[in-house]
Each structure stands twice: as C-alpha cells, then as structure tokens.
C-alpha positions as CSV (number, residue, x, y, z in Angstrom):
1,X,0.1,0.0,-0.3
2,X,2.6,2.3,0.4
3,X,4.6,1.7,-2.3
4,X,1.3,1.9,-4.6
5,X,0.6,5.4,-2.5
6,X,4.2,6.8,-3.3
7,X,4.1,5.5,-7.0
8,X,0.4,7.4,-7.8
9,X,0.2,10.5,-4.9
10,X,2.2,13.3,-6.3
11,X,2.0,14.7,-2.9
12,X,4.6,12.3,-1.3
13,X,7.7,13.9,-0.9
14,X,9.8,10.8,-2.8
15,X,8.2,10.5,-6.4
16,X,9.1,7.0,-8.5
17,X,9.9,5.9,-11.8
18,X,7.9,2.7,-13.1
19,X,11.3,1.2,-12.7
20,X,11.7,2.2,-8.6
21,X,7.7,0.8,-8.4
22,X,8.7,-2.7,-10.0
23,X,11.8,-3.0,-8.0
24,X,10.2,-1.6,-4.6
25,X,7.1,-4.2,-5.2
26,X,9.6,-6.9,-6.0
27,X,11.8,-6.5,-2.7
28,X,8.2,-6.7,-0.8
29,X,7.5,-9.6,-2.4
30,X,10.3,-11.4,-1.7
31,X,10.6,-10.8,1.9
32,X,7.2,-11.5,2.5
33,X,7.8,-15.0,0.6
34,X,10.6,-15.7,2.7
35,X,8.4,-14.9,5.5
36,X,5.9,-17.6,4.3
37,X,7.8,-20.1,4.3
38,X,9.0,-19.6,7.7
39,X,6.0,-19.7,8.5
40,X,4.9,-22.9,7.4
41,X,8.1,-24.8,8.5
42,X,8.7,-23.4,12.2
43,X,11.2,-26.6,13.0
44,X,13.4,-26.2,10.1
45,X,16.5,-24.2,11.0
46,X,17.3,-21.0,9.6
47,X,19.5,-18.6,11.4
48,X,20.6,-14.9,10.2
49,X,23.3,-15.9,7.9
50,X,20.4,-18.3,6.3
51,X,17.7,-16.3,5.9
52,X,19.5,-13.4,4.0
53,X,21.0,-15.9,1.9
54,X,18.3,-18.0,1.5
55,X,17.8,-19.3,-2.5
56,X,15.0,-16.9,-3.7
57,X,13.3,-15.9,-6.9
58,X,15.6,-14.1,-9.3
59,X,13.9,-10.9,-11.3
60,X,16.0,-8.9,-13.2
61,X,15.1,-5.2,-13.6
62,X,18.1,-4.1,-16.7
63,X,21.2,-4.4,-14.5
64,X,19.9,-4.9,-11.1
65,X,19.3,-8.2,-9.6
66,X,16.8,-8.1,-7.2
67,X,17.2,-10.9,-5.2
68,X,21.0,-9.6,-4.5
69,X,19.4,-5.8,-3.7
70,X,17.0,-7.3,-1.8
71,X,19.4,-9.1,0.7
72,X,21.2,-5.9,1.1
73,X,18.0,-3.8,2.3
74,X,17.0,-6.8,3.9
75,X,20.1,-6.6,6.2
76,X,19.4,-3.3,8.2
77,X,15.3,-3.7,7.6
78,X,13.5,-3.0,10.8
79,X,11.0,-5.5,10.0
80,X,14.2,-7.8,9.5
81,X,16.0,-6.7,12.7
82,X,12.7,-7.3,14.7
83,X,12.2,-10.9,12.9
84,X,16.0,-12.0,13.9
85,X,15.6,-10.8,17.5
86,X,12.4,-13.4,17.7
87,X,14.5,-15.9,16.3
88,X,14.2,-18.0,19.6
89,X,10.9,-17.6,20.1
90,X,7.2,-19.6,18.0
91,X,8.9,-18.6,14.7
92,X,12.4,-20.6,15.0
93,X,11.5,-23.3,17.5
94,X,14.7,-25.7,16.5
95,X,17.0,-26.6,19.8
96,X,20.1,-24.6,20.4
97,X,21.9,-27.9,20.6
98,X,20.9,-28.9,17.5
99,X,21.6,-25.5,15.9
100,X,25.2,-25.6,17.2
101,X,26.3,-29.0,16.5
102,X,25.4,-27.8,13.2
103,X,27.4,-24.5,13.3
104,X,30.3,-27.1,14.2
105,X,29.8,-29.1,11.6
106,X,30.1,-26.5,9.1
107,X,33.2,-24.9,10.9
108,X,34.7,-27.9,10.4
109,X,34.1,-28.2,6.8
110,X,35.1,-24.5,6.1
111,X,38.5,-25.7,7.9
112,X,39.2,-29.0,6.3
113,X,38.4,-26.7,3.3
114,X,41.1,-24.2,4.3
115,X,43.2,-26.9,4.8
116,X,43.0,-28.1,1.3
117,X,43.1,-24.6,-0.5
118,X,46.6,-23.9,1.6
119,X,48.0,-27.6,0.9
120,X,47.3,-27.0,-2.4
121,X,48.5,-23.7,-2.6
122,X,51.8,-24.8,-1.0
123,X,52.6,-27.7,-3.6
124,X,51.8,-25.2,-6.3
125,X,54.6,-22.9,-5.2
126,X,57.2,-25.4,-4.6
127,X,56.6,-25.7,-9.1
128,X,58.3,-23.0,-11.0
129,X,56.4,-21.2,-14.0
130,X,58.6,-22.8,-16.7
131,X,58.4,-26.2,-14.9
132,X,54.3,-26.3,-14.4
133,X,53.4,-29.8,-15.7
134,X,50.2,-28.0,-17.6
135,X,52.3,-26.0,-19.5
136,X,52.2,-28.3,-22.3
137,X,48.8,-28.9,-22.3
138,X,48.3,-24.6,-22.5
139,X,50.4,-24.7,-25.1
140,X,47.7,-27.2,-27.5
141,X,45.0,-24.7,-27.3
142,X,44.4,-22.4,-29.2
143,X,44.8,-19.5,-25.9
144,X,48.1,-20.9,-25.3
145,X,49.7,-19.3,-28.6
146,X,48.9,-16.1,-27.0
147,X,51.6,-15.4,-24.1
148,X,51.7,-11.9,-22.3
149,X,53.3,-8.9,-23.2
150,X,54.3,-8.4,-19.6
151,X,55.0,-10.2,-16.6
152,X,56.3,-9.1,-13.3
153,X,59.6,-10.7,-12.9
154,X,59.5,-9.7,-8.7
155,X,56.4,-12.0,-8.2
156,X,56.9,-14.8,-5.7
157,X,56.4,-17.3,-9.3
158,X,59.3,-15.2,-11.0
159,X,61.8,-15.3,-8.4
160,X,61.9,-19.4,-8.0
161,X,64.8,-20.9,-9.5
162,X,63.8,-23.0,-13.0
163,X,64.4,-26.7,-12.5
164,X,67.1,-28.4,-15.2
165,X,67.9,-31.3,-16.7
166,X,70.6,-33.3,-14.2
167,X,73.2,-33.3,-17.7
168,X,72.4,-29.8,-18.8
169,X,73.5,-27.9,-20.4
170,X,75.9,-31.2,-22.4
171,X,72.5,-32.2,-23.4
172,X,72.3,-29.3,-25.6
173,X,75.6,-28.3,-26.5
174,X,78.0,-30.9,-28.0
175,X,80.9,-28.8,-27.8
176,X,81.8,-27.5,-24.6
177,X,84.9,-25.5,-26.0
178,X,82.6,-23.5,-27.8
179,X,82.7,-20.0,-27.1
180,X,79.1,-18.8,-25.5
181,X,76.7,-16.1,-26.7
182,X,74.4,-15.3,-24.5
183,X,70.7,-13.4,-25.4
184,X,68.8,-12.3,-22.4
185,X,65.2,-11.7,-23.1
186,X,65.3,-13.5,-26.7
187,X,61.5,-13.7,-26.8
188,X,60.4,-16.7,-29.1
189,X,64.1,-17.0,-30.0
190,X,64.3,-15.2,-33.9
191,X,67.2,-13.5,-33.3
192,X,69.5,-16.9,-32.3
193,X,68.2,-18.8,-34.8
194,X,69.0,-16.9,-37.8
195,X,72.3,-16.0,-36.1
196,X,72.9,-19.6,-35.5
197,X,71.8,-20.4,-38.9
198,X,73.6,-18.0,-40.3
199,X,77.2,-18.6,-38.3
200,X,76.7,-22.5,-36.9
201,X,80.2,-23.2,-35.8
202,X,81.5,-19.8,-34.1
203,X,79.5,-20.0,-30.5
204,X,77.1,-22.4,-28.5
205,X,74.2,-19.9,-28.3
206,X,71.5,-19.5,-25.2
207,X,68.5,-17.7,-24.8
208,X,67.4,-17.0,-21.8
209,X,63.4,-15.5,-21.3
210,X,61.0,-15.0,-18.5
211,X,57.6,-16.0,-19.9
212,X,57.0,-19.7,-20.1
213,X,55.0,-19.6,-22.9
214,X,57.2,-17.9,-24.8
215,X,60.4,-19.8,-23.7
216,X,59.0,-23.1,-24.4
217,X,57.7,-21.8,-28.0
218,X,61.7,-20.9,-28.5
219,X,62.8,-24.4,-27.1
220,X,60.2,-26.0,-29.8
221,X,61.9,-24.0,-32.7
222,X,65.2,-25.6,-32.2
223,X,64.8,-29.1,-34.0
224,X,62.5,-27.3,-36.3
225,X,65.1,-25.8,-37.5
226,X,67.8,-28.3,-37.5
227,X,69.9,-26.5,-34.7
228,X,70.0,-29.3,-32.3
229,X,73.9,-29.2,-30.5
230,X,74.8,-25.4,-30.5
231,X,71.2,-24.0,-29.8
232,X,69.3,-23.9,-26.1
233,X,67.0,-21.7,-25.2
234,X,66.2,-21.7,-20.9
235,X,62.7,-20.3,-19.7
236,X,64.1,-18.4,-16.2
237,X,64.2,-14.6,-14.5
238,X,68.1,-14.1,-15.3
239,X,68.3,-12.2,-12.6
240,X,68.0,-15.2,-10.7
241,X,69.0,-17.7,-12.2
242,X,72.0,-16.4,-14.6
243,X,74.7,-16.9,-12.3
244,X,73.8,-20.2,-11.7
245,X,73.1,-21.0,-15.3
246,X,76.8,-19.7,-16.1
247,X,78.3,-21.7,-13.8
248,X,77.1,-24.7,-14.9
249,X,77.7,-23.6,-18.4
250,X,81.4,-23.7,-17.9
251,X,81.1,-19.8,-18.7
252,X,84.3,-18.7,-16.7
253,X,86.1,-16.8,-19.0
254,X,84.4,-18.1,-22.1
255,X,81.3,-16.1,-22.0
256,X,82.3,-14.0,-25.4
257,X,79.1,-12.6,-26.2
258,X,75.9,-10.9,-24.4
259,X,72.9,-9.0,-26.0
260,X,70.4,-7.4,-24.9
261,X,67.9,-6.4,-26.8
262,X,64.8,-4.4,-26.7
263,X,63.5,-5.2,-22.9
264,X,60.5,-4.7,-21.4
265,X,60.7,-1.2,-20.9
266,X,58.2,-1.4,-18.0
267,X,57.2,2.4,-18.5
268,X,55.4,3.1,-15.6
269,X,57.7,4.8,-12.8
270,X,57.0,2.9,-9.5
271,X,57.6,-0.4,-12.1
272,X,60.9,0.7,-13.0
273,X,62.6,-1.8,-10.8
274,X,61.7,-4.4,-12.7
275,X,63.7,-3.9,-15.6
276,X,66.0,-6.4,-16.3
277,X,69.5,-4.7,-16.1
278,X,70.6,-4.6,-12.4
279,X,73.6,-4.1,-10.5
280,X,73.6,-7.5,-9.2
281,X,73.4,-8.8,-13.5
282,X,76.0,-6.6,-14.2
283,X,78.4,-8.2,-12.1
284,X,77.4,-12.1,-12.7
285,X,77.9,-11.0,-16.5
286,X,81.7,-9.6,-15.3
287,X,82.0,-12.5,-13.3
288,X,82.2,-14.7,-16.7
289,X,83.3,-12.5,-19.2
290,X,86.9,-12.6,-20.4
291,X,88.9,-9.2,-21.5
292,X,87.8,-8.1,-24.3
293,X,84.4,-9.5,-24.6
294,X,81.1,-7.6,-25.7
295,X,77.7,-6.7,-24.3
296,X,75.3,-5.0,-26.5
297,X,72.4,-3.5,-26.3
298,X,70.0,-1.7,-28.1
299,X,65.9,-0.4,-27.4
300,X,63.5,1.8,-29.3
301,X,63.2,3.8,-26.1
302,X,65.9,6.4,-25.4
303,X,65.1,6.1,-22.1
304,X,65.3,2.7,-21.6
305,X,68.6,2.3,-23.5
306,X,69.9,5.2,-21.2
307,X,69.3,3.2,-18.1
308,X,70.6,-0.1,-19.0
309,X,73.6,2.3,-20.2
310,X,74.1,4.0,-16.7
311,X,73.7,0.4,-15.3
312,X,76.9,-0.3,-16.6
313,X,78.9,2.8,-16.6
314,X,78.4,2.4,-12.9
315,X,80.6,-0.1,-12.9
316,X,83.3,1.2,-15.1
317,X,85.8,-0.5,-13.5
318,X,84.6,-3.8,-14.9
319,X,83.1,-2.4,-18.3
320,X,84.1,0.6,-20.4
321,X,81.5,2.4,-23.2
322,X,82.8,2.8,-26.5
323,X,81.5,5.9,-26.6
324,X,82.2,8.6,-24.3
325,X,79.4,10.8,-24.3
326,X,76.0,9.6,-23.3
327,X,74.4,11.8,-26.2
328,X,76.1,9.7,-28.8
329,X,75.1,6.3,-30.3
330,X,76.2,3.7,-32.4
331,X,74.6,3.6,-35.9
332,X,74.4,0.6,-36.8
333,X,73.9,-3.0,-35.4
334,X,77.1,-4.9,-34.2
335,X,75.8,-8.3,-34.5
336,X,74.6,-7.7,-38.3
337,X,71.7,-9.6,-38.2
338,X,68.4,-7.5,-36.6
339,X,65.2,-9.0,-34.8
340,X,62.5,-9.3,-35.1
341,X,61.4,-5.9,-33.3
342,X,64.2,-4.0,-35.1
343,X,62.6,-5.0,-38.4
344,X,59.4,-3.7,-37.1
345,X,61.0,-0.6,-36.0
346,X,62.9,0.0,-39.1
347,X,60.1,-0.2,-41.6
348,X,58.4,2.5,-39.3
349,X,61.4,5.1,-39.4
350,X,61.8,4.8,-36.1
351,X,65.1,5.3,-34.3
352,X,67.1,3.0,-32.3
353,X,69.4,3.5,-29.8
354,X,72.4,1.3,-29.1
355,X,75.3,0.4,-27.0
356,X,78.3,-1.2,-26.5
357,X,80.5,-2.0,-23.8
358,X,84.0,-4.2,-23.6
359,X,85.1,-6.1,-20.6
360,X,88.3,-4.3,-18.7
361,X,91.3,-6.7,-17.2
362,X,89.9,-5.8,-13.9
363,X,88.6,-8.4,-11.7
364,X,85.2,-8.4,-9.8
365,X,85.7,-7.3,-6.5
366,X,84.4,-9.9,-3.9
367,X,81.6,-9.6,-1.9
368,X,82.0,-9.8,1.6
369,X,79.5,-9.5,4.8
370,X,80.4,-7.5,8.2
371,X,82.6,-10.6,9.6
372,X,84.6,-10.0,6.3
373,X,83.4,-13.4,5.2
374,X,82.8,-14.1,1.5
375,X,79.3,-13.8,0.5
376,X,77.7,-15.5,-2.5
C-alpha cells in the first residue's frame, strides 16, 4: 500500500518512476515470501545467515538483481531485525543444541576446505612457472599460443629458480669448448635462430626468456630448424638464475658475447625496478666474461637504453663504454642480423638506440659480509 501511494500520489515527497515501483514491489514480495516459508516450516533450522542468503526467485530489471539488492536492504530493515530478534520464539523453534551441532559441522567443513586450499597453494609454490606440468596442455590450446606481453619479475613465482635436467647444458651443447653467446630476453628466439643458422660453428648460443609459454615456443624451434647441438633456450628470470646457469655452462672466461635487445620497458615509474638490467646482473656478467668480451645493448626507447647504459657505466672498472658521450649512440647493429622487433621498428622509420661495452681486465670485487666473510 505504501509503495502504491508513493507511485501514484504526486504530493508525497518521494516520487518513484516505473522502474523503482517494480523494484520496490519485488523487494516486498520477496521478503514476504521468505516470512511465509518460515511460518509454513517453523521447525526448520534457520539462522540470520541462512535467511539472508536463502534461495529466492531472482527477478532482473536491467542490470539490477532483485535477489542481490534485497539481501542488502533487508539486512538493515527494521522488520527483518525484529524477525531475527524473535528467532528463539515461535518462529524459530529448533533446539539450541541441534543448532550448535550444525554450526560446528559447518565450521569443521570450512576448516577442511581451507586446509585443502592451503595445501594445494603450497604444492603449487614449489613448481616454477617454467616447469609447470600443465604448460604443455596450455600450449595445445588456441589461447596457449597467446603469451602475455608483460610479467612481473619480482612476483614470488618468478623469483623461483628454474629446474634444469641433471645433464644440462651438455644435453643441448655438443661441444662445450666453444665460446658462449647469451641473448637475455630472447622472446621466441627468432634472432638467435637466424644467427645460429648463418654462423653455426662460431658459438654455443643460449637464449633466456622469462615468459614461460614464449620460452617453450623458442625451445620448440631448435629441432624444427635443425640447430640441435649448439642452440638452446631456457625459461628463467635472468636476475635470479643467470649466475647459476653460467656456472653450470662452465662459462668462466668463456662468455664472449651478451646481447640485451628491446627489453620490456616497464613504462610506469613505480615499475622501473622490474627492468632487467640491474647491478647484480652486471656483476654476474663481469664474473664470467674475459677481457675484451662484448655486451651489446639496443632499444627503440631512448630512456630505456640510457638506463641500461648507466647501469653498466656505474661499474666502469668492469665495463668500458665505447662511446664517451651519453648523447652518442652507435648507428649500426654490431651483430649485423636484426631482431624481429628491430625490423618492425626500422620499417616504421623509427630510431634505434644502441650501445656497446667491452669487458676490462679488472677483477670482480669479492662481496663480503660484516664479519669479513665472502658472500655469494
């Protein structure tokens, strides 16, 4: 009656449109239906949570759900609260002991579910994203071929070490005496595939990629192009695994060429810490590169290249910039073979910024803790 008067009487302070009228009517009918159900079944165990979330017919008006909205309104409704305050009276006549037993069973069930979810979460944490057993299944689907353009290398899952075969890298390199060529952030490996195809006997080529699906796609290209024995790809976070990989690859004084090309720029200022070139990475490279070894950097974003360049210049005793001025850049690609990204950029007549560093003869300083002991 109140709703009807509000709808037809223009003198009332609240004038409802047609949509509001139907919504309010539906709210009242829903609530009355619930009270009727309780009166018909007074011995059924119903507490405040069960009444508020009791199943009811959902009537939709546009994007508004009557069932969802009514739950919010009735939780504060005076009649609803009066109904709940009388739950111990004739409306809800179930014994308290039976209700307590039911609540205990519900609590135990929720605890078991929480324990199962926590156990599954812990088990998942022990598997690195590059060794996910479901990765092959994702690769077979149509969506599996679509890889994310950006990942957060600082997230917990990407801070894990990648799992390698016991015989790595001898399972991918036939001749361990060849100098090592490492491409950090190799994507699908197109650049290394081209270089290895044109110069098959010069290096052992190793590509590192953080995105799991992209790394797996690069690995599949090795056999397809007949490059088995001197080309390999590893899915990993370079800032976590680089030192370990180079040690296993017996790269001490054998790492002759390192390329970092068009890395993820992470444009947002608070994402700058996610960028690949860090002081730790620079030190790891210097540890395994002999005097005269080369680091080649390039990007189509000047600020990204300048930041990478500055990171190497901060350790000028270990790496020497071939150009003295920070405003000067190399015009030509040192390798002579463009990446897929470089081809796209040059076709659009956009600039490419390049820098070349040479390893000096200085030794890498040994890090020590407060007690003077050597640290890793």
